[in-house]
N, C-alpha and C positions, 0 to 999 in steps of 0.2 A: 663209620664212626670215627670221629676225631679224638683219639685217645690223648693227644697232647693238650687238649683243652679241658680235660676232666679235672675237677677240683679234688684231687686225691688227698685223703687224710692218712697220715702215718699211723701205724699201730704200735703196740709195745713190742712187736716182733721185728727184729732188724731186717730191713729190706722188703717189708710187706706193708702195702698201703691199700686203702679201701675207699670206695665211693658207694654210698647207700642210695638206691633209687626208692626203696620203700622198706619199712621195718615196722612190724606190728608187735608191740610188747605182749599183748594178750595171747596171741596164737604162736608167737616166736617166728613167724614167717618173715623171711628176709630176701630181698632181691638186691644184689650188689655186684659191682665190679671189684675184682681183687687183682692187685698187681704185685708180683713177686720178682725181685731182682734175681738174676742167675745165681744159683746155689743157695738161695734163701727159701724158707718155707713156713708153712703154718704148723703149729705143734699137733701132736697126736690128739685125735678127738674121735668121739663116737657120735654118729647121727641119731638123733632122737626121732626123726621122721625122714622121709625120702628127700633127696637133694638131686637136682640136675645141674650139671656144669657144662658150659660151652667154652672150649678153648678158643679165645679170640685171637691171641697172638702168642708166639713162642710155644713152649711145651712144659710139661711137668711129669713127674713120676711119683708113684707111691707103692705101697706093698702089694697093690692089686694090678699094676700095669704101668704102661708108659703112654702118654697121651700127647697128641700134636694138634696144631692149629686146625680148626674146623671140626674136631671131634666133639661129640656130645656124650657125656658120661653120666650114668645114673647110679647113685649110691642109695641103697635101701636102708630103712630104719635098722639100726643095730650095727651098721658097717663102721669099722674102725680103720683109720689111716692117718698118715702124716705126709701131705703133699709137699714136694720140693721142686722148684723151678730148675729145669735142665740147662738153660742157656742156649737153646737151639737158635737157628737162624742168625748166626753171627753174634751170639751173646745178648740178644735182646731180652727184655723182661717177659715173663709169662703173664698174660692178662686173661682172667676168667670171668665169665658172667655166670653167677651162681644164684640159684633159687632154692633156698633151704626152707622146707615146709614147716618144720617144727624146731629148728635150731640144732645146736650141737652141744656136747658136754666134753670139756677138755679132760684129757687123761694125764695123770701124773702131776 
């Protein structure tokens, strides 16, 4: 995967960008790449359905653990967390491939 050629879109969260492969408004299912600069993260949220996350590059941590390149993480419906890039592998961004089956609800 050539991550340097991905047309990243900045988000309203500093240091976080996204590239959507598919998004279904009706079902809320989303398949996306998420890039987080070291130390940045996605705000606390609750999963309304299951989500699978593959760590493509770097690593991140949340209230549930610490995840590194190559790990596949599954969050069940109702899981709450706030992922933050750890800056592993020389401070490179964390890149995740995420499949959210029913979306998320931001907390706070």
